[in-house]
C-alpha positions as CSV (number, residue, x, y, z in Angstrom):
1,M,15.0,-25.8,-17.5
2,F,15.0,-23.9,-20.4
3,K,12.7,-26.8,-22.1
4,R,10.1,-25.3,-19.0
5,G,10.4,-21.6,-20.2
6,F,9.9,-23.3,-23.6
7,L,6.6,-24.9,-23.1
8,W,5.7,-22.1,-21.4
9,F,5.9,-20.0,-24.6
10,Q,4.5,-22.6,-26.2
11,R,0.9,-22.5,-24.6
12,L,0.8,-19.1,-23.7
13,M,1.4,-18.7,-27.6
14,N,-2.0,-20.5,-28.4
15,R,-3.5,-17.8,-26.0
16,P,-4.3,-14.8,-28.1
17,M,-6.1,-13.0,-25.3
18,Q,-3.5,-13.4,-22.4
19,V,-0.4,-12.1,-25.6
20,F,-2.5,-9.3,-25.8
21,W,-2.7,-8.5,-22.8
22,I,1.0,-9.3,-21.7
23,C,1.9,-6.7,-24.8
24,F,-0.7,-4.6,-23.3
25,A,1.2,-4.5,-20.2
26,I,4.6,-4.1,-21.3
27,G,3.7,-1.3,-23.7
28,I,2.2,0.8,-20.7
29,L,5.2,0.2,-18.6
30,G,7.5,1.2,-21.4
31,V,5.8,4.5,-21.8
32,V,5.2,5.4,-18.0
33,F,9.2,4.6,-17.6
34,D,11.0,6.1,-19.9
35,G,9.4,8.9,-19.8
36,T,7.4,9.5,-22.5
37,A,3.7,9.8,-20.3
38,F,5.9,12.5,-18.5
39,R,5.9,14.2,-21.6
40,L,3.0,14.3,-23.1
41,W,1.7,15.5,-19.6
42,S,4.0,18.6,-20.4
43,L,3.2,19.3,-23.5
44,K,-0.2,19.0,-22.9
45,R,0.3,21.0,-20.0
46,D,2.2,23.9,-22.4
47,H,-0.9,23.3,-25.2
48,R,-3.4,24.5,-22.3
49,L,-1.5,27.7,-20.4
50,L,0.1,28.7,-24.9
51,S,-4.0,28.4,-26.0
52,E,-4.7,30.6,-22.4
53,R,-2.1,32.5,-23.6
54,I,-3.3,33.6,-27.1
55,T,-7.0,34.2,-26.0
56,E,-5.9,36.4,-23.9
57,T,-3.3,38.7,-26.4
58,K,-6.3,38.9,-28.7
59,A,-8.0,40.1,-26.3
60,R,-5.8,42.5,-25.8
61,S,-4.9,43.4,-29.6
62,K,-8.2,44.3,-30.0
63,Q,-8.6,46.4,-27.0
64,L,-5.5,48.2,-28.4
65,A,-6.5,48.4,-31.8
66,F,-10.4,50.1,-30.1
67,R,-7.6,52.7,-28.2
68,I,-5.8,53.4,-31.3
69,Q,-8.7,53.4,-33.7
70,K,-10.8,56.4,-30.6
71,A,-7.5,58.2,-30.8
72,Q,-8.0,58.8,-33.6
73,Q,-10.7,61.1,-33.1
74,P,-9.4,65.2,-32.2
75,D,-12.1,65.1,-29.1
76,F,-10.4,62.1,-27.6
77,I,-6.7,63.4,-28.2
78,E,-8.7,66.8,-26.4
79,K,-9.3,65.0,-23.7
80,A,-6.1,62.9,-23.2
81,A,-3.9,66.4,-23.5
82,R,-6.5,67.8,-20.6
83,D,-5.5,64.6,-18.1
84,Q,-2.7,64.2,-18.5
85,F,-1.0,67.5,-18.6
86,D,-3.8,69.5,-16.5
87,L,-4.8,71.6,-19.2
88,V,-8.1,73.8,-19.8
89,K,-9.1,75.2,-22.1
90,E,-11.4,78.7,-22.2
91,G,-13.7,79.0,-20.8
92,D,-14.1,75.9,-18.1
93,L,-14.2,76.3,-14.3
94,I,-11.3,75.6,-12.3
95,F,-11.2,75.0,-8.6
96,I,-8.1,75.6,-7.2
97,F,-7.8,73.8,-3.1
98,S,-4.4,74.9,-1.3
99,E,-3.0,73.0,1.4
100,E,-2.4,76.0,3.8
101,S,-6.1,77.3,4.1
102,S,-7.5,73.4,4.7
103,E,-5.2,74.0,7.4
104,N,-5.7,77.5,8.7
105,M,-10.0,76.3,8.8
106,E,-8.6,73.4,11.7
107,K,-6.8,76.2,13.6
108,T,-9.7,78.4,13.8
109,T,-12.9,75.4,13.7
110,G,-10.7,74.0,16.0
111,N,-10.6,70.5,14.6
């Protein structure tokens, strides 16, 4: 039995391409079964996701830098204050709509 295995091994050593393919198959099986292939796939996926997040964060950073630059202008500050706090400046035309008047109009028109 031992002698037969030794003879097979000796014949195998005389065929380098077969040795190469056997070693290659053992290497692939080792990578697959010890989890290295999954870890490589996982790392590649994580790298792609992080690259996307970096790109999105850079775009958001540019938007915020633009808004900061714009926020230093007095016209922008005035417009933001008007919009946020419903402020008006002298000479502005104001329209006030009340819910009571619209309800009265619906009753008188019959709609």
